[in-house]
C-alpha positions, -999 to +999 in steps of 0.1 A: -347-342+380-361-308+371-344-292+340-330-258+350-346-230+330-328-214+301-340-178+302-338-148+278-345-112+285-368-089+265-367-051+269-385-023+250-390+014+253-416+033+233-417+067+217-431+082+249-398+073+267-371+085+243-341+074+263-319+047+248-304+039+282-338+025+292-330-007+274-298-012+294-317-003+326-343-030+320-318-056+311-298-049+342-330-052+364-338-085+347-303-099+352-304-090+388-338-108+391-324-139+374-294-139+396-315-139+427-335-168+414-305-187+402-316-186+366-292-187+337-296-160+310-288-173+275-298-143+254-314-109+252-339-093+228-349-056+225-369-031+205-359+005+207-383+035+203-411+011+193-447+012+203-460-018+224-494-016+206-483-041+180-463-073+178-448-063+144-414-055+160-382-071+150-371-079+185-404-096+196-406-115+163-371-129+168-382-139+203-412-158+190-392-175+163-365-187+187-391-199+212-406-220+184-372-235+178-368-244+215-339-222+222-352-212+257-381-220+281-384-188+301-388-151+291-380-124+317-391-088+313-394-057+335-432-057+332-459-073+311-465-041+292-430-043+278-440-074+258-472-058+246-499-032+256-524-047+232-549-070+251-554-095+223-516-096+215-505-103+251-532-130+254-521-146+221-484-144+231-491-160+265-511-189+249-484-194+223-456-196+249-477-219+271-481-243+241-443-242+236-437-249+273-422-215+277-430-194+309-431-156+313-418-139+344-415-101+352-394-084+378-426-065+390-452-093+389-432-125+391-445-156+373-473-147+349-506-166+350-539-163+332-551-139+360-524-114+353-529-117+315-566-109+318-562-081+344-530-065+332-540-069+295-572-050+302-554-023+322-528-018+294-555-015+268-574+010+288-542+029+294-536+032+257-572+043+250-570+069+278-536+081+266-549+085+231-579+106+243-558+129+264-532+133+237-559+142+211-575+167+235-542+184+241-534+185+204-568+201+196-561+228+221-527+235+205-542+235+171-569+261+181-541+283+195-523+281+162-495+260+176-477+231+159-494+198+167-464+177+158-437+171+132-418+196+111-432+213+080-409+223+052-405+260+051-405+265+089-383+260+119-397+248+152-387+270+181-389+265+219-396+293+243-395+292+281-419+305+307-409+323+339-403+290+357-379+278+330-403+252+316-402+248+278-431+261+258-434+241+226-454+245+194-442+278+181-428+281+146-410+307+124-405+309+087-372+295+074-362+321+047-341+297+026-368+269+025-395+295+020-378+306-012-378+270-024-415+268-017-422+299-037-400+286-065-419+253-066-453+270-068-441+294-095-426+266-116-457+245-112-480+273-121-459+280-152-465+245-164-434+226-152-442+191-140-436+180-104-411+154-118-391+181-136-392+204-106-378+175-084-351+167-109-339+203-111-338+206-073-318+174-070-294+186-098-287+217-077-283+195-046-311+212-027-320+191+004-356+178+005-379+180+035-364+149+051-328+159+042-328+134+013-335+138-024-367+153-038-393+131-054-423+141-075-447+127-049-431+151-023-443+180-044-477+169-058-488+147-028-525+139-025-550+168-027-578+149-008-555+142+021-537+176+020-503+160+016-474+173-005-459+208-009-486+219-034-515+211-010-502+225+023-525+255+032-501+265+060-482+284+032-512+308+029-515+312+067-542+286+072-535+256+096-557+225+093-557+199+120-575+165+122-577+162+084-567+125+088-573+098+113-546+072+118-555+037+128-534+007+133-539-024+110-542-053+135-527-077+109-496-057+099-492-033+129-488-004+105-506+029+107-532+036+080-545+071+074-582+078+067-596+112+056-620+128+081-651+148+070-645+185+068-668+191+097-643+175+120-614+197+109-599+223+132-590+253+110-570+282+125-557+313+108-519+319+113-511+350+092-476+352+106-467+319+089-479+329+054-453+323+027-474+326-005-497+353-017-532+344-029-525+349-066-496+323-066-516+298-045-547+301-067-526+298-099-513+265-087-547+253-076-561+263-109-536+241-128-543+212-104-580+215-112-573+213-150-553+181-148-579+155-141-588+123-159-621+120-176-635+094-152-623+107-119-615+140-102-581+128-090-551+143-107-533+121-132-503+115-110-525+104-081-540+075-102-523+042-095-518+020-126-527-016-122-498-039-113-480-057-141-469-093-136-436-085-119-441-049-108-427-041-073-401-069-077-377-050-100-347-029-088-321-009-105-286-025-101-270+010-104-288+029-077-310+004-059-342+023-068-373+007-082-381-001-119-415+010-130-435+018-161-419+048-180-442+044-210-471+022-221-448-007-230-414-001-212-399-002-177-371+021-165-354+033-133-378+055-113-350+073-095-333+083-128-365+098-141-381+112-109-350+125-091-326+132-120-291+122-130-276+135-098-288+103-081-289+078-110-278+079-147-294+046-157-318+057-185-319+023-202-353+007-206-367-028-213-400-037-228-426-053-206-432-082-231-395-090-234-389-089-197-419-111-188-410-136-215-375-138-202-386-143-166-413-168-174-388-188-194-363-188-166-390-198-141-399-228-162-364-240-172-336-226-150-352-220-116-368-255-115-338-274-129-330-307-114-296-295-101-311-264-084-338-283-066-314-311-056-291-286-039-320-267-024-334-299-008-300-311+004-293-278+021-328-276+036-327-312+048-294-307+065-305-276+084-340-290+092-325-322+106-300-302+128-329-283+143-350-315+147-320-332+164-319-304+190-357-307+195-353-345+198-327-342+225-350-318+244-379-343+240-358-371+254-350-350+284-387-343+290-396-379+286-370-389+312-384-364+337-420-374+330-416-411+339-406-405+376-432-378+380-459-402+370-444-430+391-441-408+422-477-396+418-489-432+416-470-440+448-487-412+467-521-425+455-512-460+468-502-444+501-536-428+505-553-461+497-530-477+524-543-453+550-519-423+549-539-391+556-545-373+524-538-338+539-502-349+546-494-355+510-519-333+492-495-304+483-470-329+470-496-346+448-509-313+434-473-303+426-465-335+408-498-334+389-492-298+377-457-308+366-470-338+347-495-316+328-468-291+320-445-318+307-472-334+286-482-300+271-445-294+262-442-329+246-473-323+225-457-291+213-425-310+206-435-338+182-411-367+175-390-359+144-400-376+112-377-383+082-379-357+054-385-372+020-388-354-014-401-370-045-374-379-070-394-364-099-401-331-082-382-311-109-405-325-136-435-318-115-424-282-110-420-276-147-454-289-154-469-267-127-451-236-141-464-243-176-499-247-162-496-214-143-483-196-174-512-210-194-537-197-168-525-161-174-545-161-206-577-171-189-594-143-171-610-165-144-577-180-134-553-151-142-552-135-107-544-167-088-518-177-115-502-142-113-498-144-075-484-179-077-458-169-103-449-137-084-442-158-053-415-177-072-395-144-076-377-125-047-360-098-068-353-089-104-322-066-107-316-048-139-281-035-144-266-015-173-240-036-192-211-015-203-201-038-232-235-043-248-252-010-238-282-030-227-297-041-194-285-073-178-312-091-158-305-110-126-332-132-112-334-142-075-358-171-069-381-175-040-369-207-022-400-215-001-423-211-030-400-232-052-401-260-027-439-257-024-442-259-062-420-290-063-444-307-039-473-302-063-488-273-043-498-239-055-474-214-039-488-184-021-471-152-010-460-156+027-480-137+053-459-118+077-461-129+113-481-161+105-462-194+109-477-229+107-463-263+113-465-271+075-432-281+060-431-251+037-437-227+065-409-244+085-388-239+054-394-202+055-381-201+091-350-222+083-341-206+050-347-171+064-317-175+087-288-184+064-300-196+030-292-175-001-318-171-028-311-190-061-297-164-084-294-165-122-282-141-149-306-141-178 
């Protein structure tokens, strides 16, 4: 008996198709296709206004995760390029689904095979490359004409005109008088010696909306001179438009765009005197001050220099406003929002010394986080959830084994029939069909291993404490410090620092990293999880299980 397919639908539209109803249209087409085929739909996944050039999309990641858990065995989409336009990604996705015994069908191509993957993947990749070249060519033409090449610049309004046929003419801008006055104010204050942080604080205190409609930050003002970002570096304010200053490429591991400066010979520079907001004297005064504020060893302004990370930097948040905690002096941490954006957004001005915080966290990691009670509860919860998932997989495996036995038996009978004298051409198609089904079932069974009992060592709490002590000791040895630092950071998910009204000091709440804690208890060195990479190792399975409904272990220190 052939198991009826349990199908899901995946739909996506990208930024070149800004129409939210497109998702509903795709789902409707897929449902109609499934109905004609007699296929049951058990779920839908979607990504809205998201490029298909990367798999780093929440919808497709949920689809992959649920496929690994055996929740369906068929994916239906409108077309193959809805899943991905990247040639390597679509091939990898197809291979992964094949291993899991999950098929792909589209309403336009039907059942997907290796041939469609190779052909369509190549065509989609060429489409993206050709589209990028045409877009770039068009943008350069607009830049040379002094038109806007995309986005909205603070101090200006985008305007749309229409030609004689009623078609919109885009790319024109005009000065926004209110925002232009703010730009002049920023340059005057900065040239007068006021810091970008103080300028941002004053603007927020007066509730002046920032370029994105949210609060001002010092980085919005000072930006990066080399890349031409930030209010102080935008030459459009003196009537000089620069295009192609940066090239954006997509990181294949993260799917995120990364900017890289282009040489000045590749810039397209156009004079647009009608968009000038600043006079040369004010612009030069600001540039002169920028040139004076450089460190001794580099020509980057002091606020562009990135301090090296401390042991727990990037993991601390303010319990009052939700902003980050960072170095506010050589030895102390404080709320970045309160200092960079002013009391209008956060009044938490309390600080904590780096040495006190690190000592407190390290002590908690060694004693509280790896306590016998915490680990026992963690393993109990994990075992219960993991066994539930494995029980579902076991039932699916049992069904596959029951189907495989008669397939092998029927194929053997046909072989005996040929030996007995039945013409092979009369039963050839049936034999090929049975053999293909046998291979498919065997591949699926390999991808669905029989569940093994989960066992944890009774002395894992003691093991964990010893491992934490060893890692802390390694912090003092330069050759081992980096690895120990990363391992200890992986044990922490979040550190929340909240003002205590009674004591007038900061209360510290620590949230522990569950997967790393389990890994440490097994005598392994924990490592930060890599997004989008999932193995069959028990700890990686734990990340998938715990990521659904488990709460991090939380302690007040």
